[in-house]
Backbone as CSV, one residue per row, in Angstrom:
resi,resn,N_x,N_y,N_z,CA_x,CA_y,CA_z,C_x,C_y,C_z
1,MET,68.701,186.202,65.284,69.860,187.076,65.270,69.415,188.451,64.773
2,THR,69.880,189.482,65.419,69.566,190.840,65.015,70.661,191.375,64.093
3,LYS,70.386,192.525,63.493,71.390,193.161,62.633,72.661,193.478,63.435
4,ALA,72.492,193.985,64.641,73.650,194.313,65.475,74.473,193.069,65.791
5,GLU,73.800,191.953,66.059,74.512,190.701,66.330,75.248,190.209,65.084
6,LEU,74.615,190.357,63.934,75.263,189.969,62.678,76.529,190.783,62.457
7,ILE,76.430,192.078,62.646,77.598,192.953,62.492,78.695,192.532,63.471
8,GLU,78.326,192.239,64.700,79.292,191.829,65.713,79.995,190.520,65.317
9,HIS,79.237,189.544,64.820,79.817,188.262,64.410,80.790,188.437,63.243
10,ILE,80.383,189.232,62.263,81.253,189.449,61.098,82.499,190.218,61.515
11,HIS,82.330,191.242,62.347,83.447,192.061,62.796,84.472,191.231,63.577
12,ALA,83.976,190.237,64.321,84.863,189.392,65.128,85.536,188.282,64.316
13,ALA,85.050,188.031,63.093,85.631,186.963,62.275,87.084,187.286,61.943
14,LYS,87.906,186.248,61.902,89.343,186.455,61.689,89.646,187.133,60.347
15,GLU,88.789,186.948,59.344,89.013,187.581,58.035,88.873,189.106,58.092
16,PHE,88.068,189.606,59.029,87.790,191.042,59.090,88.377,191.730,60.316
17,LYS,88.968,190.983,61.202,89.424,191.537,62.479,90.307,192.774,62.258
18,GLY,89.803,193.921,62.667,90.553,195.161,62.568,90.603,195.784,61.179
19,ALA,90.135,195.085,60.163,90.227,195.602,58.795,89.074,196.537,58.440
20,VAL,87.901,196.292,59.027,86.705,197.054,58.677,85.997,197.468,59.960
21,SER,85.526,198.700,59.987,84.812,199.172,61.179,83.388,198.621,61.200
22,LYS,82.781,198.632,62.386,81.402,198.172,62.515,80.453,199.071,61.715
23,LYS,80.755,200.356,61.683,79.929,201.304,60.926,79.961,200.961,59.440
24,THR,81.150,200.653,58.927,81.291,200.287,57.517,80.571,198.968,57.237
25,LEU,80.693,197.990,58.135,79.983,196.722,57.965,78.475,196.937,57.950
26,GLY,77.974,197.795,58.818,76.547,198.104,58.847,76.078,198.688,57.527
27,ALA,76.861,199.615,56.973,76.513,200.222,55.687,76.550,199.178,54.575
28,LEU,77.537,198.292,54.619,77.644,197.233,53.616,76.441,196.292,53.684
29,ILE,76.068,195.880,54.875,74.913,194.993,55.035,73.637,195.668,54.550
30,ASP,73.460,196.958,54.877,72.296,197.703,54.386,72.262,197.714,52.866
31,SER,73.417,197.918,52.232,73.492,197.947,50.770,73.166,196.592,50.164
32,VAL,73.668,195.532,50.778,73.394,194.180,50.275,71.901,193.895,50.312
33,PHE,71.260,194.183,51.435,69.828,193.908,51.539,69.000,194.817,50.636
34,ALA,69.443,196.040,50.405,68.746,196.929,49.467,68.815,196.363,48.053
35,GLU,69.956,195.807,47.678,70.098,195.211,46.347,69.269,193.932,46.213
36,ILE,69.190,193.142,47.280,68.343,191.947,47.259,66.887,192.366,47.057
37,GLU,66.461,193.378,47.794,65.089,193.884,47.653,64.833,194.388,46.246
38,ARG,65.788,195.147,45.693,65.636,195.675,44.339,65.494,194.540,43.319
39,ALA,66.313,193.510,43.464,66.259,192.381,42.537,64.908,191.666,42.624
40,ILE,64.395,191.481,43.820,63.106,190.811,43.975,61.994,191.663,43.372
41,ARG,62.031,192.977,43.608,61.003,193.858,43.048,61.059,193.892,41.530
42,LYS,62.254,194.056,40.952,62.383,194.242,39.505,62.392,192.932,38.728
43,GLU,63.113,191.927,39.218,63.298,190.695,38.466,62.437,189.543,38.967
44,GLY,61.843,189.699,40.128,60.966,188.669,40.658,61.666,187.596,41.471
45,LYS,62.999,187.609,41.514,63.695,186.621,42.326,65.124,187.048,42.614
46,PHE,65.698,186.419,43.636,67.101,186.605,43.973,67.631,185.256,44.425
47,SER,68.689,184.781,43.782,69.282,183.489,44.134,70.682,183.697,44.687
48,PHE,71.002,182.922,45.713,72.343,182.932,46.275,72.821,181.491,46.285
49,PRO,73.920,181.181,45.574,74.384,179.796,45.451,74.592,179.122,46.807
50,ASN,74.182,177.878,46.877,74.312,177.024,48.070,73.544,177.546,49.284
51,PHE,72.669,178.505,49.091,71.836,179.006,50.186,70.365,178.859,49.815
52,GLY,69.927,179.539,48.746,68.543,179.414,48.325,68.106,180.554,47.431
53,THR,66.802,180.580,47.156,66.220,181.563,46.252,65.019,182.230,46.908
54,PHE,64.987,183.559,46.828,63.833,184.340,47.246,63.025,184.639,45.990
55,VAL,61.710,184.369,46.034,60.858,184.542,44.869,59.657,185.400,45.240
56,ARG,59.318,186.342,44.357,58.120,187.165,44.549,56.902,186.334,44.137
57,ARG,55.887,186.310,45.000,54.668,185.552,44.711,53.443,186.424,44.914
58,LYS,52.439,186.197,44.081,51.170,186.912,44.217,50.189,186.037,44.972
59,ARG,49.540,186.624,45.971,48.484,185.934,46.706,47.158,186.493,46.234
60,ALA,46.249,185.617,45.911,44.939,186.036,45.426,44.135,186.667,46.555
61,GLY,43.202,187.532,46.166,42.281,188.091,47.147,41.359,186.983,47.638
62,ARG,40.807,187.167,48.822,39.934,186.145,49.385,39.001,186.776,50.395
63,VAL,38.053,185.981,50.836,37.128,186.424,51.868,37.581,185.808,53.182
64,GLY,37.781,186.662,54.172,38.184,186.197,55.493,37.093,186.476,56.506
65,ARG,37.412,186.264,57.769,36.421,186.487,58.817,37.081,187.179,59.992
66,ASN,36.443,188.239,60.484,36.907,188.941,61.668,36.696,188.013,62.864
67,PRO,37.781,187.641,63.576,37.617,186.690,64.671,36.771,187.200,65.843
68,LYS,36.708,188.517,66.035,35.910,189.062,67.140,34.417,189.062,66.818
69,THR,34.084,189.552,65.611,32.669,189.735,65.269,32.122,188.639,64.361
70,GLN,33.004,187.802,63.827,32.649,186.758,62.859,32.108,187.337,61.555
71,GLU,32.274,188.645,61.369,31.826,189.309,60.148,32.779,188.971,59.008
72,LYS,32.226,188.721,57.816,33.057,188.443,56.655,33.706,189.733,56.178
73,ILE,34.992,189.641,55.808,35.717,190.795,55.293,36.469,190.377,54.037
74,LYS,36.639,191.344,53.159,37.356,191.078,51.924,38.837,191.376,52.145
75,ILE,39.693,190.409,51.823,41.139,190.577,51.945,41.680,190.780,50.536
76,ALA,42.349,191.906,50.332,42.840,192.273,49.005,43.999,191.379,48.566
77,PRO,44.185,191.230,47.254,45.357,190.493,46.780,46.623,191.240,47.166
78,ARG,47.710,190.501,47.329,48.971,191.144,47.708,50.143,190.341,47.194
79,VAL,51.295,190.979,47.231,52.536,190.343,46.811,53.346,189.991,48.056
80,THR,53.877,188.776,48.096,54.702,188.344,49.209,56.014,187.783,48.663
81,VAL,56.902,187.406,49.560,58.172,186.810,49.173,58.251,185.426,49.796
82,ALA,58.599,184.445,48.969,58.791,183.070,49.448,60.269,182.730,49.339
83,PHE,60.709,181.818,50.173,62.107,181.380,50.151,62.149,179.886,49.969
84,LYS,62.967,179.440,49.033,63.194,178.011,48.837,64.668,177.755,49.095
85,ALA,64.944,176.956,50.110,66.322,176.665,50.475,66.967,175.734,49.449
86,HIS,68.247,175.948,49.193,69.029,175.086,48.314,69.130,173.704,48.967
87,GLN,69.205,172.663,48.158,69.254,171.306,48.688,70.420,171.121,49.663
88,GLY,71.586,171.661,49.342,72.734,171.534,50.236,72.490,172.213,51.575
89,PHE,71.815,173.347,51.571,71.484,174.058,52.804,70.522,173.226,53.644
90,ARG,69.505,172.656,52.987,68.549,171.801,53.698,69.258,170.605,54.333
91,GLU,70.206,170.036,53.600,70.942,168.886,54.131,71.827,169.290,55.318
92,ARG,72.408,170.494,55.259,73.218,170.966,56.387,72.346,171.228,57.616
93,LEU,71.087,171.623,57.404,70.169,171.844,58.517,69.695,170.524,59.125
94,ASN,69.571,169.509,58.278,69.044,168.214,58.702,70.029,167.095,58.359
95,PRO,71.151,167.035,59.058,72.128,165.986,58.734,71.539,164.599,59.017
96,ARG,71.886,163.678,58.171,71.385,162.315,58.336,72.105,161.647,59.504
97,ALA,71.341,160.919,60.282,71.926,160.173,61.409,72.711,158.994,60.858
98,ARG,73.910,158.833,61.338,74.729,157.730,60.837,75.041,156.769,61.927
């Protein structure tokens, strides 16, 4: 799903129908994601109940290999973001067969 599709889905929802413009929804979504990013950068994590947690993780530096030349290259350490889904979310994704 793209940002435009997300805005379209929210705009079409009965709770928002006609109440909020697409432009305003776009600005709101941008603000939400900016705050999520800020929380991950400053606090190291962002949790959303019944959905999951985004956590900042450090990856160690390592030695890799250039696939074309097979030459060894040094890969610098970096920071990434991991996501752990809430148990209820995982269960909704994988309903048990009854």
